[in-house]
N, C-alpha and C positions, 0 to 999 in steps of 0.2 A: 368411872375412874380413868379408863383408857382415853376417853374423849377429852377429859380435863387435861391430861398430860399432853395430848395432841395440841390443844389450844395454847398451852404454855411453851411449846417448842416451835411449832411451825412458823407463826407470825414473827416472833423475835428473830428467827433465823433469816426470814425474808428481809427484815429491817437491817440485819447485819450485812446481808449481801448488798442492799442498796447503799448503805453507808460506805462500805469498802469500794463500791463502784464510783461513788462521788469523789472519794479521795484519790482514786486512780485516774479517772477520766474527766473529772470536773463536776461542778454542781449542776450544770444543765443536764448531763446524762443521769446524775443521781435523781434529779427531779423527774425526768422522763420515766425512770424506773418506779418511783413512788406514785406516779400517775397510774401505774398498774393497780388493779384491785387487790393489793397485797394484804390489806386489813379486811376490807368488806367482802372480798372473795371467800377467804376462809370462814368468815362469819356467816355468809350465805350457805356454805356447806353445812356448818353446824346447825343453822336454823332448819335446813331441809332434813337433816338426820334426827333432830330432836323434836321438831314440830310438824314435819311433813312437807312434801313438795309444794302443795298449794299455799302454805304459809310463806315459804321462801319465794314463790312466784309473786305473791302480793307485795313482798318486801322489795322486789325489784323496782316498783314504782317509786318508792322512797329513794332508792339509789340513783335513779334517773333524775329525780328532783334535785338531789344533792350534787349531781354533776354540774348543772348550771350554777348552783350556789358555790361550788368549788371554784369555778371559773371567775366568779365575782370576788371570791375570797382572794385569789391570786392577784387580781388587778389592784384591789385596795391595799393589800400588803405591800406590793411594789411601790404604790404611790406614797405610802406613809413610811417606807423603809428608812429614809434619811432621818426620821425623828426618833429612831430607836425601835428595838424589837417589841417592847411592851406596848407602845402606842400602835405600832403596825399590827400586832396580833389582836389587840382589843378592837381596832377598827375593822379588821378583816373578819374576825369572829362574829361581830355584830352584823356585818353585811351578809355573811353566810346564813345566820339565823333568820334575818328578814327575807332574803331571797327564797330560802327553803320553805319558810312559813307561807309566803304568798303563793308559791307554786303548789304546795300541798293543799292549801285552801281551795285552789282552782279545780282540784279533782279531775285533772286531765288524764286521758288514756295514755298508755305507754308510747304509742306512735307519736303523739303530739309532744310528749315530754322528751322523746329522743330528738326530734327536730329542734326543739327549743335548746336542748343541750348543745347540739352541733352549732347552732347560731351563736350561743353564748361563748363557746370555745373560740370561734372565729373572731368575734368582737374582742375577746380578751387578748388574743395573740396580737391584734393590731394596737393594743393599748400598753402592752408590757414591753419594756426596752429589750431589743433583740441583739444589740452589740455586746459581745462578751467583754467583760471588764477584767483587767489583770488584777489578781488578788494575791496577797502574801499569805502563804499557808503557815500555820502554827502547829507544833506538835500537840496532839490531843492528849489530855490527862488520862491516867490509867482507868478512871471511873467512867469515862465517856461511853464506851460501848455497853458495859453492863447496865448503866442507868437507862440508856435508850431501850434496851431489850426488856428490862423490868417494867418500864412505863407502858410499852405497847402490849405486853402480856396482860397486865392488869386491866388495860382498857378493853381488850378483846373479851376477856372473861366477864367484865362488868356488863358490856353490851349484850352478850348472850344470856346473862342471868336475868336482866330486866326485860328482855324481849317479850315474854308472855304477858307482861303487865302493861306495856305501852302499845302493843299491836304490831302487825307486820310492817305497815308503811313507815311508822315512826322508827321501828327497828332498822329499816333500810336506810333512813336518813342518818341515824346515829352511827350505824356501821360505816357509812360513807363520809362522815366528818373526817377531814384530812389530818387525823391523828399523826400518822407516820410522817407526812410532809411537814407538819408543825414541828415535830421533834427534830428532823433534819435541818429545817430552816432556821429555827431559833439557835441551834448549836452553831450553824454556819454563820449566822448574823453576829452572834456574840464573839466567836473565835476568829472570824476572818473579816467580816464587814458587811455592810448593807448590799454591796454589789453582788457578793456571793449569794445572798438570800434572793436577790432579784433573778439571778441566773437560775436558781433552783426552782423558783416560782414559774419562770417561763418554760422550763423543761417539764414541770408538772402539768402545766396547761396543755402543752403539746400531747402529753400522755393521756389526757382526759378523753380524747377521741376513742382510744381503745377501751377505756373504762366504761364509757357510755355504751359502746357496742357490745361489750361483755354482758351487761345487764339487760340490754335490749334482746339479745339472743336468748338469755335465760327466761325472759318474760314470755317468749314464744314457745319455748321447749320444755320447761320444767314440768308442766302438767300433761305433756304429750309423750315425752320420751322418758326412759329411765334416767336416774341421776348421773350415771357414768357417761351416757351419751350426751346429755344436756350440758354438763359442765365441761366435757371434752370438746364439744363444739364451740362453746363460749371461749375456752382457753385458746383453741386454735385460731379463732377470730382475733382475739386481742393480741396474740403473739405476732400474727401476720401484720396487723396495723402498727404495732410498736416497732417491729423490725424495719418497716418502711420508714417510719418516723426517725428512727435512729440512723438509718442510712442517709437520709436527707440532712439530718442534723450534723453528721460528721463530714459531709461533702465540703470541700473548700469553696469559698465564695468565688463566683466567676470574676475574672479580671476584665476590666474594660480596655478595649484596644482602641487606641487613637492614632491617627496619622500625624506624624511629625515631619517637619521639613528639615532635611539635612543638606549640608553643603554639596552642591552638584546635583541635587535631585530635581526633578521636574516641578514647577510651581503648581 
């Protein structure tokens, strides 16, 4: 009972924090935050507590598979964003399923999956528009936050309930499907516009580096360390990476200095 209450409280509160951050600092920062394992991280903890560290360690392979698939998801959503959120979401979701299925079929080890994830993130960042667009913000309706939190709570509970039936790797993929990012992106797309959705997708792609590193650390430590040490080390790793990414994201763009000829100056 206590674990169920924990599931119903923790992840919705994390989504609430990401939503408020996006409203305060922009969609790119909100996307960076949902690039954290805000859904899959708690799910991994629940899997370790309910089914053992070995089960959770095997699930990290699915999460690493899903990292590359998430990068592909972000690229396709951005490319289709002008056609509306339904078309963009359908295309991105199909791409995620195809990429995740192909990588899962390959049965690669965690080291190889981590390298593929980093390459996919790098390629995605080169394909997603990087120039922030000016967007007009609208007042969110009263039901906005409660509906987001209810959606993510039901998704987390659903994934953990079906985990024993689909196996650890499939559980890792399902837990790492970008549920939270979809919720934020679709709301931003509908209420603000496709440019806001593209900014959120770019921020999420930037955050996937920490996401991949989190699960790679867990793949190495879950069966060797106790749960507190394993998850503590993974959290420290992802926070360090995300802090660096946030710092770089918030830095002003460098200005180009050019020499201009003024009256009376040397030619």
